[in-house]
ROMI-428528 format. One line per field, with one value per residue (C-alpha): x, y, z; residue number from 1. Coordinates in nm, 2 decimals, m for minus. Each point is the difference from the previous one (the first is absolute). Layout:
% residues N
east = [X,...]
north = [Y,...]
up = [Z,...]
n = [NUM,...]
//
This chain:
% residues 190
east = [0.06,0.08,0.08,m0.09,m0.32,m0.29,m0.19,m0.32,0.19,0.09,m0.38,m0.12,0.24,m0.11,m0.36,0.16,0.15,m0.36,m0.12,m0.16,m0.20,0.22,0.31,0.31,0.16,0.36,m0.11,m0.11,0.37,0.15,m0.23,0.14,0.40,0.14,m0.11,0.19,m0.05,m0.14,m0.40,0.13,0.16,m0.30,m0.22,0.10,0.22,m0.42,m0.12,0.28,m0.02,m0.39,m0.14,m0.06,0.37,m0.10,m0.13,0.21,0.20,m0.10,0.35,0.21,m0.15,0.00,0.39,0.04,m0.15,0.15,0.37,m0.10,m0.14,0.29,0.33,m0.10,0.01,0.36,0.09,m0.03,m0.27,m0.27,m0.28,m0.14,m0.05,m0.34,m0.05,m0.15,m0.31,m0.07,0.04,m0.27,m0.27,m0.20,m0.21,m0.36,0.02,m0.28,0.15,0.37,m0.16,m0.25,0.26,0.22,m0.25,m0.07,0.37,0.04,m0.14,0.26,0.32,m0.09,0.09,0.28,0.15,0.01,0.15,0.27,0.22,0.27,0.32,0.27,0.06,0.33,m0.14,m0.25,0.24,0.25,0.28,m0.24,m0.32,0.18,0.09,m0.28,m0.19,0.34,m0.09,m0.43,0.04,0.25,m0.37,m0.21,0.24,m0.04,m0.34,m0.01,0.15,m0.05,m0.41,0.09,m0.08,m0.34,m0.01,0.39,0.07,m0.24,0.36,0.16,m0.41,0.05,0.36,m0.12,m0.30,0.21,0.26,m0.28,m0.17,0.30,0.08,m0.31,m0.03,0.35,0.02,0.33,m0.14,m0.18,0.32,0.19,m0.33,0.02,0.39,m0.11,m0.26,0.24,0.25,m0.31,m0.07,0.33,0.01,m0.31,0.18,0.33,m0.16,m0.22]
north = [m0.02,0.38,0.14,0.36,m0.14,0.28,m0.03,m0.09,m0.21,m0.25,0.01,m0.08,m0.26,m0.15,m0.01,m0.21,m0.26,m0.01,m0.29,m0.31,0.06,0.00,0.16,m0.09,0.26,m0.15,0.04,0.44,m0.02,m0.11,0.22,0.31,m0.11,0.22,0.33,m0.25,0.13,0.31,m0.14,m0.17,0.22,0.31,m0.22,m0.01,0.39,0.17,m0.22,0.13,0.30,0.04,0.12,m0.41,0.11,0.14,m0.32,m0.17,m0.28,0.07,0.09,m0.18,m0.29,0.21,0.13,m0.39,m0.13,0.28,m0.13,m0.35,0.11,0.30,m0.27,m0.26,0.39,0.06,m0.40,0.13,m0.31,0.15,m0.06,m0.06,m0.42,m0.04,m0.32,m0.29,0.00,0.30,0.02,m0.27,0.22,0.10,0.24,0.05,0.07,0.31,0.11,0.08,0.20,0.18,0.08,0.11,0.16,0.22,0.08,0.12,0.38,m0.01,m0.17,0.29,0.24,m0.14,m0.05,0.40,0.05,m0.26,m0.16,m0.08,0.24,0.01,m0.38,m0.10,0.06,m0.27,m0.30,m0.19,0.05,0.33,m0.14,m0.25,0.29,0.07,m0.29,0.02,0.35,m0.13,m0.29,0.22,0.27,m0.36,m0.07,0.41,0.01,m0.25,0.21,0.31,m0.16,0.15,0.38,0.03,0.01,m0.03,m0.23,0.12,0.16,m0.30,m0.12,0.27,m0.11,m0.32,0.08,0.26,m0.29,m0.20,0.24,0.09,m0.37,m0.12,0.29,0.04,0.32,0.13,0.33,m0.15,m0.23,0.26,0.17,m0.32,0.07,0.29,m0.09,m0.31,0.27,0.17,m0.32,m0.04,0.30,m0.01,m0.33,0.11,0.24,m0.18]
up = [0.01,m0.09,0.35,m0.17,0.02,0.18,0.26,m0.29,m0.18,0.39,0.02,m0.38,0.03,0.29,m0.13,m0.34,0.29,0.08,m0.25,0.29,0.25,0.25,m0.05,0.28,0.19,m0.13,m0.36,0.06,0.15,m0.21,m0.23,0.20,0.02,m0.16,0.19,0.28,0.37,0.00,0.04,0.20,0.26,m0.12,0.18,0.39,m0.02,m0.11,0.32,0.25,m0.17,m0.06,0.36,0.08,0.08,0.31,0.10,0.26,m0.19,m0.33,m0.10,0.18,m0.21,m0.31,0.10,0.00,m0.37,m0.14,0.12,m0.08,m0.34,m0.09,0.09,m0.22,m0.28,0.20,m0.09,m0.42,m0.01,m0.27,0.15,0.38,0.08,0.08,0.13,m0.15,0.17,m0.07,m0.39,0.05,0.16,m0.32,m0.08,m0.18,m0.39,0.05,0.32,m0.14,m0.30,0.22,0.21,m0.33,m0.19,0.36,0.03,m0.38,0.04,0.29,m0.18,m0.30,0.28,0.15,m0.35,m0.11,0.36,0.06,m0.36,m0.09,0.08,0.20,m0.06,0.10,0.36,m0.04,m0.17,0.17,0.19,0.12,0.03,0.25,0.20,0.00,0.12,0.25,0.14,m0.01,0.20,0.27,0.02,0.04,0.31,0.06,0.03,0.30,0.28,m0.11,0.06,0.34,m0.14,m0.10,m0.43,0.00,m0.19,m0.27,m0.07,m0.19,m0.10,m0.21,m0.10,m0.09,m0.19,m0.21,m0.06,m0.09,m0.24,m0.15,m0.07,m0.11,m0.26,m0.06,0.08,0.15,0.10,0.25,0.09,0.04,0.26,0.16,0.11,0.17,0.22,0.11,0.10,0.22,0.16,0.09,0.12,0.21,0.13,0.08,0.18,0.29]
n = [1,2,3,4,5,6,7,8,9,10,11,12,13,14,15,16,17,18,19,20,21,22,23,24,25,26,27,28,29,30,31,32,33,34,35,36,37,38,39,40,41,42,43,44,45,46,47,48,49,50,51,52,53,54,55,56,57,58,59,60,61,62,63,64,65,66,67,68,69,70,71,72,73,74,75,76,77,78,79,80,81,82,83,84,85,86,87,88,89,90,91,92,93,94,95,96,97,98,99,100,101,102,103,104,105,106,107,108,109,110,111,112,113,114,115,116,117,118,119,120,121,122,123,124,125,126,127,128,129,130,131,132,133,134,135,136,137,138,139,140,141,142,143,144,145,146,147,148,149,150,151,152,153,154,155,156,157,158,159,160,161,162,163,164,165,166,167,168,169,170,171,172,173,174,175,176,177,178,179,180,181,182,183,184,185,186,187,188,189,190]
//
């Protein structure tokens, strides 16, 4: 799959993969393979960044998930390891198509904002360093949970990095680096 695919194109690809009545999660992961770790990092980062990050224990759990996902990327893995049991789970074709159709208008807007630029920052070895920084940011969320919403700083950094890596937008990776530096300074000052 082409690395420069837009978010809309990725949704279209997911719909094309939905040929059977039930689609295996592994098939969906394979269809998103060129997006690597970005989409998987985005989910826990957003949970920690949004008001749900104020719930005790949520930032730590999200931080551990971010660490486990990002550390694989920092080691040069092309795509995240997913347990076979999870790969065999299925989603109904109707639900998948319905979800992708609902997401397409949002995807079109995202494609206007985030696009491939400064792509050298989204490719190895830089992407491995970014993944390592995301892993460290995930771990930093654990002690920062002690201060209300302080863990949202590294969560923001991981969110920006995940968007940048998913859309091949190096400008977002630069913003993520700035947020990581801000999170590190907060951690040092504590």
